[in-house]
TIMIDO-917174 format. One line per 4 residues: number of its first residue (from 1); their letters; for each residue x, y, z of C-alpha. Coordinates in pm, whole numbers. Layout:
N
NUM = a = X,Y,Z; ...
//
This chain:
160
1 = mlsi = 11656,15210,5236; 11461,15113,5548; 11352,15388,5782; 11507,15399,6128
5 = scql = 11182,15283,6291; 11162,14981,6055; 11525,14897,6126; 11461,14919,6500
9 = llfl = 11151,14700,6472; 11343,14442,6267; 11629,14446,6518; 11394,14396,6815
13 = slws = 11201,14118,6645; 11525,13930,6579; 11644,13960,6938; 11317,13925,7131
17 = pitt = 11298,13542,7118; 11646,13515,7263; 11566,13765,7537; 11234,13592,7611
21 = qqek = 11403,13253,7629; 11668,13384,7870; 11403,13533,8096; 11209,13207,8136
25 = sefd = 11260,13023,8460; 11290,12648,8496; 10930,12643,8621; 10795,12781,8295
29 = vapp = 10877,12459,8109; 10561,12281,7998; 10511,11921,8116; 10555,11651,7853
33 = eyle = 10251,11591,7634; 10247,11225,7741; 10376,11104,8076; 10586,10790,8032
37 = ikws = 10475,10527,8282; 10609,10183,8368; 10421,9870,8464; 10573,9899,8812
41 = dlar = 10383,10231,8844; 10057,10040,8791; 10140,9753,9028; 10035,9941,9343
45 = idfe = 9687,9794,9358; 9493,9591,9613; 9174,9394,9567; 8848,9365,9755
49 = nkys = 8615,9074,9687; 8257,9187,9630; 7954,8994,9525; 7844,9065,9167
53 = eelk = 7468,9038,9117; 7526,9015,8742; 7765,8720,8764; 7614,8570,9082
57 = qemp = 7956,8526,9244; 8227,8714,9430; 8471,8902,9210; 8791,9093,9288
61 = ypif = 8745,9468,9254; 9053,9690,9239; 9153,9942,9502; 9395,10178,9330
65 = hesi = 9678,10341,9525; 9666,10723,9541; 9966,10747,9305; 9770,10549,9044
69 = kkld = 9451,10751,9094; 9648,11062,8990; 9703,10901,8647; 9330,10857,8575
73 = gknv = 9236,11061,8267; 9597,11162,8199; 9781,11125,7869; 10042,10854,7915
77 = sisg = 10273,10634,7713; 10368,10278,7803; 10560,9989,7648; 10462,9626,7657
81 = yvip = 10392,9305,7471; 10101,9263,7230; 9833,9007,7308; 9606,9028,7000
85 = lees = 9241,8933,7025; 9126,8693,6755; 8775,8834,6745; 8906,9185,6690
89 = iert = 9009,9150,6326; 8981,9525,6264; 9217,9584,6561; 8978,9805,6752
93 = viil = 9111,9662,7081; 9436,9489,7170; 9573,9380,7502; 9906,9520,7613
97 = sayp = 10091,9313,7873; 10389,9375,8095; 10503,9022,8008; 10517,8801,7698
101 = fsac = 10215,8577,7638; 10375,8271,7801; 10402,8460,8133; 10108,8701,8108
105 = ffcg = 9795,8727,8320; 9590,8508,8086; 9831,8216,8127; 9832,8246,8505
109 = gagp = 10182,8390,8537; 10093,8746,8645; 9821,8956,8803; 9540,9154,8637
113 = esvm = 9733,9478,8698; 9989,9365,8437; 9754,9395,8137; 9571,9684,7972
117 = dvkp = 9293,9723,7717; 9424,9942,7434; 9157,10110,7222; 9328,10274,6924
121 = knpf = 9224,10609,6779; 9262,10441,6437; 9294,10065,6386; 9650,9940,6432
125 = krlk = 9825,9750,6159; 9833,9376,6207; 10040,9308,6518; 10192,8975,6605
129 = mdnq = 10173,8820,6948; 10461,8926,7173; 10563,9222,6955; 10708,9482,7189
133 = itvk = 10544,9817,7123; 10501,10157,7284; 10160,10325,7274; 10027,10656,7399
137 = grlq = 9676,10763,7490; 9442,10864,7772; 9446,10627,8070; 9122,10524,8239
141 = lnsd = 9111,10335,8567; 8830,10081,8564; 8685,9955,8889; 8327,9888,8777
145 = dlys = 8308,9720,8434; 8371,9349,8485; 8402,9297,8108; 8703,9526,8071
149 = lyyi = 9048,9521,8227; 9143,9746,8520; 9344,9974,8290; 9210,10106,7959
153 = lhda = 9408,10325,7719; 9170,10532,7502; 9250,10703,7171; 9574,10509,7164
157 = efvk = 9837,10574,6902; 10127,10357,6804; 10461,10518,6902; 10707,10243,6817
//
């Protein structure tokens, strides 16, 4: 037979999660681990032409809207179309596009804000061009490196 104090302790331990849950307010709910963003969220960008000493020509540099600046360094998820890079056989970088290849930035059908460098945490399986996927990772806004896209997703993981 359990002592009265053990019975009381058992009773309280069984009921405390329910009581705790009831006492939580709506503001105690943790934010999602990854914020789901859309390409339209990333479209609020302007450009300023600056001369690049390295390339010896004027280049468009991004000016990110304040709403986009708030996403820098945040964990996000986004869906898009795969644009594989031939030279990246081990799949250490892929390009994710808001549009299929025939209408993407590289074919002249969209702007540079509609594509993203995706650097996987572990190499992705072989992906075919125009596969629609969802990835999650840490977003970096790039306004300095002319050899990378304006958006870079680090430590990316395949969601679906």
